[in-house]
C-alpha positions in Angstrom: 58.7 155.9 45.3 60.6 158.7 46.9 64.7 157.1 47.8 63.7 157.6 51.5 60.8 154.9 51.5 63.0 153.0 49.1 65.8 153.1 51.5 62.7 152.4 54.7 60.8 149.4 52.8 64.1 147.1 52.3 65.1 147.7 56.3 61.9 147.2 56.9 62.6 143.7 54.7 65.9 143.1 56.2 64.5 142.8 59.9 61.7 140.6 59.3 64.2 138.7 57.7 66.2 137.9 60.1 63.2 137.4 61.9 62.2 134.0 60.1 66.2 132.9 60.3 66.3 133.4 63.8 63.0 132.1 64.4 63.9 129.0 61.7 67.0 128.7 64.4 65.2 128.0 66.9 62.6 124.9 65.9 63.9 122.4 67.9 64.8 119.1 65.7 64.3 115.7 67.1 67.4 114.0 66.7 67.8 109.8 68.9 70.6 109.6 71.0 71.8 106.1 71.0 73.3 104.9 73.8 75.8 101.9 74.2 77.2 101.0 77.0 79.0 97.4 78.4 76.3 96.5 79.7 74.0 97.0 76.8 72.0 99.8 73.9 70.1 102.3 75.0 68.6 104.8 72.1 66.4 107.9 73.7 64.4 110.5 71.8 65.3 114.1 72.3 64.7 117.3 70.5 67.9 120.2 70.2 68.7 124.2 68.5 72.0 122.5 68.0 73.0 122.9 63.9 75.8 120.5 63.6 76.1 116.6 65.9 78.7 119.2 67.5 76.3 121.2 68.9 73.6 118.8 70.1 75.2 116.5 72.8 76.7 120.3 74.1 72.9 120.8 74.6 72.8 117.8 77.1 73.7 118.1 80.4 77.1 117.4 81.7 76.5 114.8 83.4 75.7 113.3 80.8 78.8 114.4 78.5 80.9 112.5 81.6 82.6 109.3 79.8 81.5 108.8 76.3 82.7 109.3 72.5 80.9 109.8 70.4 80.5 107.5 67.4 79.2 109.9 63.8 81.0 112.9 62.7 80.5 115.6 65.1 80.5 118.8 62.1 77.9 116.9 60.8 74.6 118.8 60.1 72.3 117.6 62.1 68.7 116.2 59.8 65.2 115.3 61.4 65.8 111.4 63.0 69.3 110.7 62.8 70.9 108.8 64.8 74.2 109.8 66.6 75.7 106.5 68.3 77.3 107.4 71.3 79.0 105.2 73.8 79.3 106.2 77.3 81.3 104.7 79.5 81.4 102.8 83.0 83.4 103.4 86.0 84.6 99.7 87.0 88.3 98.8 88.3 91.1 97.8 86.9 94.5 95.8 88.5 97.6 97.4 87.1 101.1 96.3 87.6 99.4 94.5 90.5 98.5 98.4 92.1 93.9 98.8 91.7 93.1 101.6 89.4 89.6 103.1 88.3 89.3 102.6 85.3 86.2 103.3 82.5 85.4 100.3 80.3 83.5 101.7 76.7 82.4 98.5 74.6 85.3 97.7 72.2 88.2 95.5 72.7 90.0 95.7 76.0 92.9 96.9 73.4 91.5 100.4 73.3 90.0 100.4 76.6 93.5 100.7 77.7 94.7 102.7 75.2 91.0 105.8 75.8 92.1 104.6 79.3 95.9 105.2 78.3 97.4 101.8 79.8 100.7 101.0 78.3 102.1 97.1 78.1 104.1 96.1 75.6 104.6 92.7 74.0 106.7 91.2 77.3 104.0 92.1 79.5 100.7 90.1 80.9 97.0 91.7 79.4 93.8 89.4 81.0 91.5 89.1 79.5 92.6 89.4 76.1 94.2 92.0 73.7 90.6 90.8 70.6 89.0 90.3 73.3 85.3 92.7 73.8 85.2 94.3 77.4 82.1 93.9 78.9 80.2 94.2 82.6 82.2 90.6 83.9 85.4 92.3 82.8 88.2 92.0 85.0 91.3 94.1 83.5 94.6 93.2 84.2 98.1 93.9 83.1 100.8 92.6 84.3 104.1 94.4 84.0 106.9 92.4 82.8 110.6 91.9 82.5 113.0 90.6 81.5 116.7 90.5 81.8 120.1 89.6 80.9 123.2 89.2 82.5 126.0 87.1 81.8 127.9 85.3 84.9 131.1 82.5 85.0 130.6 80.5 87.8 132.0 77.7 89.3 130.2 75.1 88.5 130.6 71.4 91.1 132.2 68.5 90.0 129.3 64.8 90.5 129.6 62.1 92.2 128.8 59.7 88.8 128.6 56.6 91.2 128.2 53.0 88.9 128.5 49.4 90.0 131.0 46.8 89.5 131.5 43.6 90.1 135.1 43.5 89.1 135.2 45.1 92.4 134.6 43.3 95.5 131.2 43.9 97.0 131.0 46.0 99.3 134.2 47.3 98.6 133.6 51.5 97.5 136.2 52.8 95.3 136.9 55.9 94.2 138.1 58.7 92.1 138.8 62.2 93.0 137.5 64.7 90.1 138.0 68.7 90.0 135.4 71.4 89.3 135.0 73.1 86.4 134.1 76.7 85.3 131.7 78.2 82.5 130.5 81.2 81.7 126.5 81.7 81.9 123.6 84.1 80.7 121.3 84.4 83.1 117.9 85.6 82.3 116.0 86.8 84.7 112.0 87.0 84.5 109.8 90.7 86.6 106.2 90.7 87.1 105.1 93.8 88.8 108.6 94.6 89.6 109.0 91.0 91.6 111.5 88.1 90.6 109.9 85.3 89.3 112.1 82.7 87.4 115.3 82.5 86.5 116.9 80.8 83.4 120.9 80.1 83.1 122.0 79.0 79.4 125.4 78.4 79.6 127.2 79.5 76.0 131.0 78.9 77.1 133.3 76.3 79.3 136.7 78.7 81.0 137.7 75.2 82.2 135.4 71.5 82.2 134.6 69.8 84.8 135.7 66.2 86.4 133.1 64.0 87.4 134.3 62.5 90.7 134.1 58.7 89.7 132.6 56.0 92.3 132.6 52.4 92.3 130.3 50.4 93.8 131.9 46.2 93.8 129.3 44.1 93.0 131.3 40.3 92.7 128.0 38.8 94.8 125.1 39.6 93.7 125.6 41.1 90.0 125.1 44.5 88.8 126.0 47.0 86.5 124.7 50.1 85.4 125.3 53.8 86.7 122.7 54.7 89.0 122.0 57.0 91.9 122.0 57.4 95.5 118.7 59.6 97.8 120.9 60.3 100.7 123.7 58.5 103.8 123.3 57.3 106.8 125.4 55.0 108.9 123.7 51.7 109.5 123.8 50.2 113.2 123.9 46.2 111.2 123.5 43.0 112.0 123.0 39.5 109.9 120.8 36.7 110.6 120.5 33.4 108.5 116.9 31.7 107.9 117.5 28.5 104.9 118.1 28.5 101.5 114.2 29.0 101.4 113.0 31.6 103.6 110.8 33.5 102.8 110.7 38.0 104.1 107.7 39.7 105.2 107.0 40.6 101.5 106.4 36.9 100.8 109.5 37.0 98.6 112.6 34.7 98.9 115.2 35.8 101.3 119.3 35.9 100.3 122.3 37.7 99.9 121.5 40.5 98.8 118.2 41.0 100.9 117.6 43.0 104.3 115.8 43.5 106.9 114.5 47.2 108.1 112.1 49.1 109.8 109.9 49.7 107.4 108.6 52.5 109.0 111.9 54.0 108.0 113.1 52.3 105.6 110.4 50.8 102.9 110.1 47.8 101.3 111.6 47.6 98.2 114.0 50.2 99.2 117.4 49.7 97.1 120.4 49.8 99.7 124.4 49.9 100.1 126.6 49.1 102.8 130.8 49.1 102.4 131.6 46.4 103.6 128.7 44.5 102.3 127.3 45.5 98.7 123.7 45.2 97.3 120.2 44.8 99.6 117.0 45.4 99.3 114.8 45.4 102.2 111.4 42.4 101.5 111.8 42.1 105.9 111.4 42.9 109.2 112.9 41.4 112.9 110.9 42.3 116.0 114.5 44.2 116.7 115.0 45.9 113.6 113.8 49.1 115.1 115.2 52.5 113.3 118.0 52.6 111.3 119.5 49.1 112.2 119.7 47.0 109.0 120.0 42.8 109.4 121.4 41.5 106.6 121.2 37.4 104.8 124.7 36.0 105.2 124.6 33.1 103.2 125.7 30.7 106.6 125.0 30.9 110.3 129.0 31.5 110.6 129.3 33.8 108.2 126.8 36.0 110.9 129.1 35.4 114.1 131.6 36.7 111.3 129.2 39.3 111.1 128.5 39.6 114.3 127.9 44.0 114.9 128.8 46.7 112.3 128.4 50.6 112.2 128.5 50.3 108.3 128.3 53.8 105.4 124.6 53.2 104.0 123.5 54.7 100.6 119.5 55.1 99.7 119.4 53.7 96.2 117.5 56.2 93.4 
């Protein structure tokens, strides 16, 4: 065989091998595309001429390549009937920092979905559902941005009213001793959710000067009460007096005695404890036809005491 014939033969063999190689590459290979979404799993059988997973996925329509994550190694060689796992995203609406936002939900945890949608958060933020929870078709993702700010401030601390019963004082006598306001250094911790202030806590760090409470003492020599007391409000009462004997009973069925009174129950409920300057403690247990509004009819020990009292306008404390 001449050299020319040998060369021609080699050329022909090379062309045949090339044609066989091209023909081999054109043979489609069946594979399984396993699509996972928040609504479930779907498997589709397709044929691909791609030689790698990435090339096979690249053959999909552009619309089918949107919002997908290929979990199988894209560089893995294609094998007959191999399964290519793909996560397909589903459009959803989330609320981020108080604003609506379109996101794509993928099968996986809420933490993974936040990362995939490039939504940042920190340890103070409120994320619902929980980060470890799985995304589903019912997932309503919500991230509330929480900011905590602190500041120090010196503030005036008003003196409190320290109110006590004192049976060493005559009933109806009110004795007060003035106190003074103080100053303290406070740490204020303010919480903002989505930019709006939601709560603020104040913590005392140190005193510049401590407050001294105002002391108010209610005399109770006739009724004998002792201990601390609080009042909710005061008003000027139109105070009258009555006496019906030692065995009289009020509208509540309780015995009337010095230390009880008749009231308008629509204004002062039965059982309310009052302190009346010039009289002392009186518990509301009775009513009367002429007792309306801020009229208070005080029970006395005798008719002569009623005459002596007459009608007086007095400061009334409603005790708590």
